[in-house]
Structure formats: C-alpha cells, structure tokens
N, C-alpha and C positions, 0 to 999 in steps of 0.2 A: 296438259292443261285443257279442260273442256271449254267449248265455245259458250259464251253467255247465251242464256235461253230467254227468248222474248215471246210473250203471249199476246197475239194480236186479236182484238175484239172489235168486230164490225158486222153489221147486218147486210152489207153489200158484198156479194161474192167476188165481184171484179176488183173491188178495193183490196180485199183480203189477198187475192191472187197476186196483185201487183206489189203489195207491201212484203209479202212472203218472198217473192223473187228478189226484190231489192235488198232485203235484209240478209237473206242467205248468200247472195252474191258478195256481201260485205263481211261474211264469215260468221254470222250469227246462226244459232239454232232457233227455229221458229215453229210455234204452235199457233193454230188459228181456230177461232170459234166465232159463231154468228150471233151470240146473245150473252147478256150478263149472267144469266143462270148457268149457261155452259161454262163461262169463265170461272165461276166459283167452284164448280165441280172439278174442272181440270186442275185448277190451282191447288185444291185440297188433295187431289189424287197424286199430283207430282210431289207434294210435300210428304205425303204418307209413304211414298216409295223412294224417298231420299233423292229426288230429282227436282230440287227447288227451282222455281222460276226467278229470273234475275230482274225482269222488268215487264210491265204491262203497257201495251200501246192500245189506248181505249177510245173508241168513238163516243161522242157525247149524245147524239140523237139516235136512239134505238127504240124499237117497240118492246113492250114487256118491261123488263128491268132496265131502267134508263142508265146512261153512263154515270150520272151522279149517284144513283142508288147502288150501282155496281162498285164504284170507287169506295163508298162508305163501307160496304160489306167487306171488301178486300182489305181495307185499312184496319178493320176490326180484327180480322183473322191473321193478317200479315202486316204488322205496323211498319216494318222496315222495307217493304216492297215498293220500289219506285213506280209511280204511275204517270205516264205521259198521255195527256188528253189531246185528241184531234177534233176540231169542230169547225163547222162553217158558219156558226151563229155565235152571237154574243152570249157568254156563259156567266152565271152569277159569281160574284167575287167570293162569296162564301164557299163555293165549290172550288175555286182556284186555291183557296187557303188549305184545302184538304188533299191536294194532289201536288206532284213534284214538278210538273212542267206542262206547258200548253203551246200548241202550234195550230195555225189555221189550216183548214183543208184547202187544197189547191197549191200547197207549198212546193218548192223545188225539192228534189230528192236529197240534195246535200243539206238542206235545213233539217229534215227529219233525221238523217244520219248523224249530224252534229249534235242534235238534242239527245238522241239515244246514247251516243258515246259519252256525252257530258254527265248524264244521270248515272250511267254504269260506273264511270270513274269516281263520281261522288260516293256511290254506294260502297265501292271497294275501300275507299279511304275511311268512311264511317264505320264499316265493319271492323276494321283494324284498330280504330281509336274510339269506340263507343263510350267507354267510361269517361275519358278525358274530354271528349267532344261534348257529351251531354252536360258535364259540369261547367264547361266554358261557354256554351252557347247563350247568347243574350237575345231577347226577343225585341224586334223593332217593328213598329206599326207604320206602314206607308199609306198615305192618303192622297188620292188624286182621282179626278173623274175621267181621266184618259187611260184606257187599257194599256197602250204602248208605254206610257210613262211608268205605270205601275210595274209592268213586267220587266222593264229595263232596270228599274231600281231594285226589284227583287233579285235580279241576276247579280247586280253589283254587291248587294249586301250578303247574299248567300255565299258568294265567292270569298267573302271575308269572314265567314263562319257564323253569321247571324241567323237566327230563326226569324222568318219574315211573315208577318200578317199583312193583308192588304184590305183597304176599304175604298169604295168608289165615292164616298161622300161623308159628311159630318155625322149623320145619324148612325151609319154603320160603324164609323170609327169610334164613336162614344160607346156603342154596344160592346165592341171588341175590347175597348179599354177597360170597361167595367168587369168583364168576364175573363180576362187573361192577365197574366203577370207580364207587363210590358216595361222595358227599361228605357226606351226612347221613342219619340214620334217624329217622323219626317212628313211634312204636309205641303201640298201645293197651296198657293194663296188664293187664286181664283177658282172657286167651286160654286155650283148652283145653289146648294142648300144654305151655306154660310161660308164666309171666307176663312182662310187659314188662321188669322188672328182671333176671330171670334171662336173658332174651334179650340185654339190654344187656351183661351180664357176659360172655356168650359173644362178642358182637361186639367188645368191648374187647380180648379175648384175641387176636383176629385183627388188629384195627387200633385201637390205643389212641388215635389222634388223631382218629378219626371221631366227630363229635358224635352223641349219642343223645338224642332228646326223647321223654318218656313222657307220654301223656295218661291221666289216671286220675280217679276220683271223690274223691280225697283228696290231701293233700300227701305228701311222701316219708316213708318210715318209717325208723327208726334202722338204720344200716348199709347202706341202699340208695343213698344219695346219691353215693358214689364212682363208681358205674357210669353215672350219668345226668347229662347236662349241663344239662337243663332239665325241670322238672315243670310241667305245666299241668293245670288242672281242666277235665275234658272238657266238663262241662255249662255252663261259664262262658266258656270261651275264644272269642273272636271271630276270624274269618278274618284281620283286620288284625294282631291280636296274634300269632297263630300265624306269619304271614309275617314279622313283625318279629323274632321269636325265631329262626326258621330263618335269616333273612338275616344276623343278627348272628353266629350260630355258624359259618355257612359262611365268612363274611368273616374271622372270627377265625382259623379253621383255615388259610385261604389265607395270611393275613399271617404 
C-alpha cells in the first residue's frame, strides 16, 4: 500500500522544509511548491500520470495566485481533493466553506498531523461510500460571529455526516440560505448584525418549514418561541445533545 501523498504549497522555503520533514517522518509522501500556479501544474501532472495527490496543505497569504484563488481552481479540477488551509490571519468564511479544514500558523506539530490524518481518513471513507454518502448528506447552516465556535460546530456536524456551511453573521447567513438547499440552521443568539431570533424570523419568511436551533445563555423570551424550533443553553449543551436535537428536527422535517 502506497503512502498518502501530500502537496504542500507555501511561498516561504523554510516553512516548506519544516513541513516536508515533519510529514515524511510521519510516513507521508510529500511534494512541495512555492506558488499557487505551481500547485495547479503539479496536481494536473500527477493526475495525468496516475499518481493522484491525496491532500493539499495550502498557505493562505501568497503573492501571485492567492490561497483562496488556488483552492477554487483546485476544487474545480479535483472536487474530491481535501484542502487544509494554514493561515496566520483571519480568513473569509466564504473561503472556509470551500475548503475542508483550517488551522492557524504557529500551531504545534501534533495539531497539523491530527488535522491531516483526519482529512485523509474522511476521504478514504467517502471514496468507498460516495453514492450512499451523497444521497444521505444533509446540509446544515451554522451561524456565529466567533471563528472558534463555528469551526467546533463544523467538526461536530461533519463527524455525523452533515454537509456544513458557515456564516459569521446574519447577512451572510441569509445569502447562503437563499442560494443553497439547507435542511436546518443552528445559530448563536448574540451577534452584531441581528440576534438569532431576528435571524430566525427572516429565515422562516423564506422557508417556514426549515428548522432553526438557537444557542443562547438563557431560555426563550416571550414572543420569540414561534420562530425557533429548539433553544439550547450554549454553556451547557453537549455535542451528543446538539446532534440529537438536530437529528430529530431534520428527520421530522423529512417525514
């Protein structure tokens, strides 16, 4: 069995050298390039010679073709290819929705290795079960203005087989809701543009049957319950409870 092949893309030679050493020491086959344009050429060349790449480790801030532009081009040509983005700056949530994982620069080596192993494991499962997986996957929209909360919830829901879209605020959430087929929405209550209940009211105007779950620091207030299908206390809810509520609401909608 061949070692999984990882393409590392970064314009910093020292970063490439260190990542290559770390990944090869962990048993991976590693290719390195210093630009997005090179990444596209190498990925195409490997495919043409039946040496497919299994994962791309992509820097976000690069001269020339940026990390975002590179990821979009790679996804167009290789839809099933996992992309793990590394960045030292805040990146647009629209970009996060088009890649498979994100870690911050300055991470410990085990964080990188854990993320890589998880994405490769997910790809292996998806490759073996693509027809059934595609048919079964439901799309959930997570809304929160905190990156950590968004990424944590995405990890929880993706582990349960959901396709996850993320929005950092109400405007972005409404745009995604109008342009995608979404089966359920999970939103934080306190957000800068409008609170979770005001967002739920707008969502219900667009699609009354789509369930909305709100996470807050308190129970529902008078008059707010009609727009919200489930209230959960943010500081108390466990992943298992959140998944149970989301599962029951999506199944009820389907039925």
